[in-house]
C-alpha positions in Angstrom: 72.2 -18.4 54.8 73.9 -21.8 54.3 75.5 -23.2 51.2 77.4 -26.5 50.9 80.4 -26.6 48.5 80.7 -30.3 47.6 79.4 -33.3 49.6 80.6 -35.2 52.6 83.6 -37.3 51.9 83.4 -40.4 54.1 86.5 -42.5 54.7 86.9 -45.3 57.1 90.3 -44.8 58.6 92.8 -47.0 60.5 93.8 -45.9 64.0 96.9 -44.0 62.9 95.0 -41.6 60.8 92.4 -41.1 63.5 95.1 -40.1 65.9 96.5 -37.7 63.3 93.1 -36.0 63.1 93.0 -35.7 66.9 96.5 -34.3 66.9 95.8 -31.6 64.3 92.6 -30.6 66.2 94.5 -30.1 69.5 97.4 -28.0 68.1 95.5 -24.8 68.1 92.4 -25.2 70.3 91.2 -28.3 72.1 88.0 -29.8 70.5 85.0 -31.4 72.1 84.2 -34.4 69.9 81.3 -36.0 71.6 80.7 -39.7 72.4 83.6 -42.2 72.4 84.1 -44.1 69.2 86.5 -46.9 68.3 88.7 -46.8 65.2 87.0 -49.7 63.5 83.7 -47.9 63.0 84.6 -44.2 62.7 83.7 -42.0 59.8 85.6 -38.8 59.3 83.8 -36.2 57.2 85.1 -32.9 55.7 82.7 -30.2 54.6 82.8 -26.5 53.5 80.1 -24.1 54.5 80.2 -20.8 52.6 79.3 -17.6 54.4 77.4 -14.9 52.6 75.7 -13.0 55.5 78.6 -10.6 56.1 78.6 -6.8 56.3 80.9 -4.0 57.2 80.2 -2.0 60.3 81.8 0.8 62.3 82.7 1.3 65.9 84.1 4.4 67.7 87.9 4.2 68.1 90.4 6.4 69.8 93.8 7.5 68.5 95.3 9.3 71.5 98.8 8.1 72.5 98.7 5.0 70.2 102.1 3.6 69.2 102.3 5.9 66.2 100.9 9.2 64.9 100.3 9.8 61.2 100.1 12.9 59.0 99.6 13.7 55.3 97.1 13.1 52.5 97.0 10.2 50.0 94.7 9.5 47.1 95.0 5.8 47.1 94.1 4.4 43.6 92.3 1.4 45.2 90.8 2.7 48.5 90.2 6.4 47.9 91.4 9.5 49.7 92.8 9.7 53.2 93.6 13.0 54.9 95.3 12.8 58.3 96.3 15.4 60.8 98.7 14.6 63.7 98.5 16.5 67.0 101.5 16.6 69.3 102.3 18.2 72.7 105.9 18.3 74.0 106.6 17.3 77.6 106.7 20.1 80.2 108.4 18.0 82.9 111.3 20.0 84.3 114.8 18.8 85.0 117.9 20.4 86.5 119.4 21.1 83.1 116.4 23.3 82.2 117.7 26.0 84.5 120.6 26.5 82.1 118.5 27.3 79.1 119.4 30.6 77.5 116.8 33.0 76.2 117.7 32.7 72.5 118.1 28.9 72.3 116.3 27.7 69.2 114.1 24.6 69.2 113.7 21.9 66.6 111.1 19.1 66.4 112.9 15.8 65.5 110.8 13.0 63.9 112.1 9.5 63.0 109.9 8.4 60.2 108.9 4.7 60.3 106.4 4.3 57.4 105.6 6.1 54.2 102.2 5.7 52.5 101.9 7.0 48.9 104.0 7.7 45.8 107.5 6.4 46.1 110.2 9.0 45.8 107.8 11.9 46.2 108.8 15.0 48.2 105.7 16.3 50.1 105.4 19.5 52.0 104.0 19.8 55.5 103.1 22.7 57.9 103.4 22.7 61.7 100.4 24.7 62.9 99.5 25.9 66.4 96.4 24.2 67.9 93.7 26.6 69.1 92.3 24.9 72.1 92.8 22.2 74.7 92.4 18.5 73.7 92.6 15.2 75.6 94.2 12.0 74.4 91.9 9.9 76.5 88.8 11.1 74.5 90.4 11.9 71.1 88.8 9.8 68.3 89.9 9.4 64.7 86.8 11.4 63.6 87.5 14.3 66.1 88.1 17.6 64.4 91.1 19.7 65.7 90.8 23.4 66.2 93.7 24.9 64.3 94.9 28.4 64.2 96.4 30.2 61.3 99.8 30.4 63.0 102.3 28.3 61.1 105.3 27.7 63.4 107.3 25.4 61.1 107.6 23.8 57.6 109.3 20.7 56.3 109.3 18.1 53.6 109.5 14.3 53.6 111.4 12.4 50.9 111.7 8.9 52.3 111.8 7.2 55.7 114.5 9.1 57.6 115.1 11.5 60.4 113.4 14.9 60.0 114.3 18.1 61.9 112.0 21.1 61.9 113.1 24.5 63.2 110.2 26.0 65.1 109.1 29.6 65.3 111.0 31.8 67.7 107.9 33.2 69.3 106.3 29.8 70.0 109.6 28.5 71.3 110.0 31.5 73.7 106.5 30.9 75.1 107.1 27.2 75.5 110.5 27.9 77.2 109.0 30.4 79.6 106.3 27.9 80.7 108.9 25.1 81.0 111.0 27.3 83.4 108.1 27.8 85.8 109.0 25.9 88.9 105.4 25.1 89.8 104.2 21.9 88.1 100.5 22.9 88.6 101.2 26.4 87.0 103.1 24.9 84.2 100.3 22.5 83.3 97.7 25.2 83.5 99.6 27.7 81.4 100.4 25.1 78.8 96.8 24.0 78.5 95.5 27.6 78.1 98.3 29.2 76.2 100.0 26.5 74.2 97.7 23.5 73.7 100.1 21.9 71.2 100.9 21.6 67.6 99.4 20.0 64.5 101.2 18.5 61.5 99.1 19.0 58.4 99.8 18.3 54.6 100.6 21.5 52.7 101.0 20.8 49.0 100.3 17.2 48.0 97.6 14.5 48.2 100.1 11.7 47.4 101.9 11.0 50.7 101.6 10.5 54.4 104.0 9.3 57.0 103.9 7.6 60.4 106.2 8.2 63.4 106.5 6.1 66.6 105.5 8.4 69.4 108.5 7.4 71.5 110.8 8.5 68.7 109.7 12.1 68.4 111.5 14.9 70.3 111.6 18.6 70.9 115.2 19.8 71.2 116.7 23.0 72.4 120.1 23.6 70.7 122.6 25.8 72.4 126.1 26.8 71.4 128.9 25.6 73.7 129.8 28.1 76.3 133.3 28.8 77.7 134.0 28.4 81.4 135.1 31.3 83.6 138.7 30.9 82.4 137.6 31.3 78.8 138.0 27.7 77.9 135.4 25.3 76.6 134.6 22.3 78.8 136.8 19.4 77.9 134.2 16.8 78.1 132.0 18.7 75.6 133.2 17.4 72.2 130.3 18.8 70.1 129.9 22.3 69.0 126.4 22.4 70.5 124.7 21.1 73.6 121.1 19.8 73.5 118.2 19.8 75.9 115.8 17.1 74.8 112.1 16.8 75.6 110.0 13.9 74.5 106.2 14.0 73.8 103.6 14.4 76.5 100.8 13.3 74.2 99.8 12.8 70.6 96.8 11.8 68.5 95.5 11.4 65.0 92.5 12.9 63.1 91.4 11.0 60.0 89.2 12.5 57.3 88.6 9.8 54.7 86.5 9.6 51.5 86.7 5.8 50.8 85.5 4.3 47.6 82.2 2.7 48.2 81.9 -1.0 48.6 80.0 -1.1 45.4 83.3 -0.3 43.7 84.5 -3.8 44.5 82.8 -6.8 42.9 83.7 -9.3 45.6 85.6 -7.4 48.3 85.0 -5.6 51.6 87.2 -2.7 52.7 88.5 -3.2 56.3 90.7 -0.8 58.2 92.9 -1.2 61.3 91.4 1.9 62.9 88.2 -0.2 63.6 86.1 2.3 61.6 85.4 -0.6 59.2 85.0 -4.1 60.6 83.5 -7.3 59.1 80.4 -8.4 61.0 79.7 -12.1 61.0 76.6 -13.6 62.5 77.3 -17.3 62.3 74.6 -19.7 63.7 76.5 -22.5 65.3 73.7 -25.0 65.0 73.6 -28.6 63.8 71.4 -27.6 60.9 73.9 -24.9 59.7 77.1 -26.9 60.4 75.7 -30.2 59.1 76.8 -32.0 62.2 76.9 -31.7 66.0 79.9 -34.1 66.3 82.9 -32.2 65.1 86.6 -32.2 65.9 87.4 -28.8 64.3 85.6 -25.8 62.9 87.8 -23.4 61.1 86.9 -19.9 59.7 88.8 -18.8 56.6 89.0 -15.3 55.3 91.0 -14.2 52.2 92.7 -11.0 51.3 92.0 -9.8 47.7 95.2 -10.0 45.6 94.6 -6.4 44.5 95.2 -5.2 48.0 98.9 -5.3 47.1 100.0 -1.8 46.0 100.8 -1.0 42.4 104.3 -0.3 41.2 105.8 2.9 42.6 103.2 3.2 45.3 104.0 2.4 49.0 101.1 1.1 51.2 101.9 -0.1 54.7 100.0 -3.3 55.5 99.4 -5.7 58.2 99.7 -9.5 58.0 97.6 -10.0 61.1 93.8 -10.1 61.5 92.0 -10.0 64.8 88.4 -11.1 65.6 86.3 -9.8 68.5 83.3 -11.7 70.0 80.9 -8.9 71.0 77.3 -8.0 71.7 76.0 -5.8 68.8 75.3 -2.9 71.2 79.0 -2.9 72.2 79.7 -1.3 68.9 78.3 1.9 70.3 81.4 2.1 72.4 85.1 1.9 71.7 86.3 -1.7 71.7 89.3 -1.7 74.1 89.6 -5.4 75.2 91.7 -8.2 73.7 90.4 -10.1 70.6 88.9 -13.6 71.0 90.9 -14.8 68.0 94.0 -13.7 66.0 95.7 -15.1 62.9 98.7 -14.3 60.8 98.3 -14.4 57.1 99.4 -17.5 55.1 101.8 -16.6 52.3 100.6 -19.4 50.0 97.0 -18.2 49.5 96.6 -14.9 51.4 94.2 -16.4 53.9 93.6 -15.8 57.6 92.5 -18.9 59.5 90.8 -19.1 62.9 90.1 -22.2 65.0 86.5 -21.7 66.2 86.0 -25.2 67.6 85.7 -24.1 71.2 83.3 -21.3 70.3 81.2 -23.6 68.2 80.9 -26.0 71.2 80.1 -23.2 73.6 77.3 -22.0 71.3 75.9 -25.4 70.4 76.1 -27.1 73.8 76.1 -24.2 76.2 73.9 -21.2 76.8 72.5 -19.2 73.9 74.0 -15.8 73.1 73.5 -13.1 70.5 77.2 -12.2 70.3 78.6 -11.8 66.8 82.1 -12.0 65.4 83.9 -8.8 64.2 87.0 -9.0 62.2 89.5 -6.1 61.8 92.9 -6.0 60.0 96.0 -5.3 62.0 96.1 -3.2 65.2 94.7 0.2 66.1 98.1 1.7 66.5 97.8 5.2 64.9 98.8 4.1 61.4 96.4 3.8 58.5 96.3 0.2 57.1 93.4 -0.6 54.8 92.8 -4.0 53.3 90.4 -5.6 50.9 88.9 -8.9 52.1 87.0 -11.2 49.8 83.3 -11.3 50.2 80.5 -12.8 48.2 80.6 -13.8 44.6 83.8 -15.8 44.5 83.3 -19.3 45.9 87.0 -20.2 45.6 88.0 -17.4 48.0 84.7 -16.6 49.7 84.5 -16.5 53.5 83.9 -20.1 54.7 83.9 -22.6 57.5 85.9 -25.8 57.2 84.3 -28.5 59.3 85.8 -31.8 60.2 83.2 -34.2 61.6 83.6 -37.5 63.3 80.7 -40.0 63.6 80.2 -43.6 64.4 78.9 -46.0 61.8 75.6 -47.6 62.6 
């Protein structure tokens, strides 16, 4: 549906202003203006077309080996409840130093926390639980349900972004060490998949916090006491009391169980998530009738974030200042979207808007072959974190989704 906010403002401009319009249009995306005109008989028009045919849709999305993994549970006062389980598997790649591992060497899981979501200053408890069956990062989705055993192999708490070390159960550590010491790579992998398919990090005592860790900054570390050489003296180059055998992660993934507040809870907003489980669908007819002209120098899409997306005092909510838009066939939503976005915008500080230059797309649609592709907007990046946002929708003309159209025509 088409609505016009105001009327065409027509100004006959000198050549310097016309050149300015062309310059602005070409900064972002080159525009196709149409027939040649001379400065003396040119009319520049500016118009706003409000968009009210928007909806929120979902597409499958994978969480395996993204940049981050996230664990915890948060009851967000704006968006609702999120419960997140992280799955991790340590590397089983052998190195020469593994041969020196002693039988009783304890193991810790070390996590460098990057982001906290929830009540500021809260200390939340977590369990490290053994996973019951094999799982694959290549097919693991946010809505996949992990098979967890009742075997708790570690406990820890998170107070603030910091480094966390979790001492792991001796029995689990021994089984992992025995598999790691197997010299056959094929046997190691087979044994690990069948006997130790990994660990899960789950919230234990609170629904007010979750945390995110960059996958490359998580480690499993064997810690051994320094040993004396055959003369009874400690090695001179070893200055620490302990020596460490460090293993990184082989794979990781995230399972998300969310109970979002319904869209009816927001008078003018649409909830969008970076996981691509909630995307804004826009079916914009790039026609002369809808745009009000077929001779334009710029078509700009503007979407606004609701001010209430900012977290309340004492509540930490990681957020993204980037929005991405994909140009897809509707049936592509049945599959995980893995390609690059057609458009991307950083948020403007002054008004909280995201702005996209659609000039080339409008020309392709109007002057090229017909297509039924639609635009799909998502906040941030699908990187294993949980980043919800509230985008303005209908009912607020000042911040409603809109097209800003600059037209150039020749006076008759």
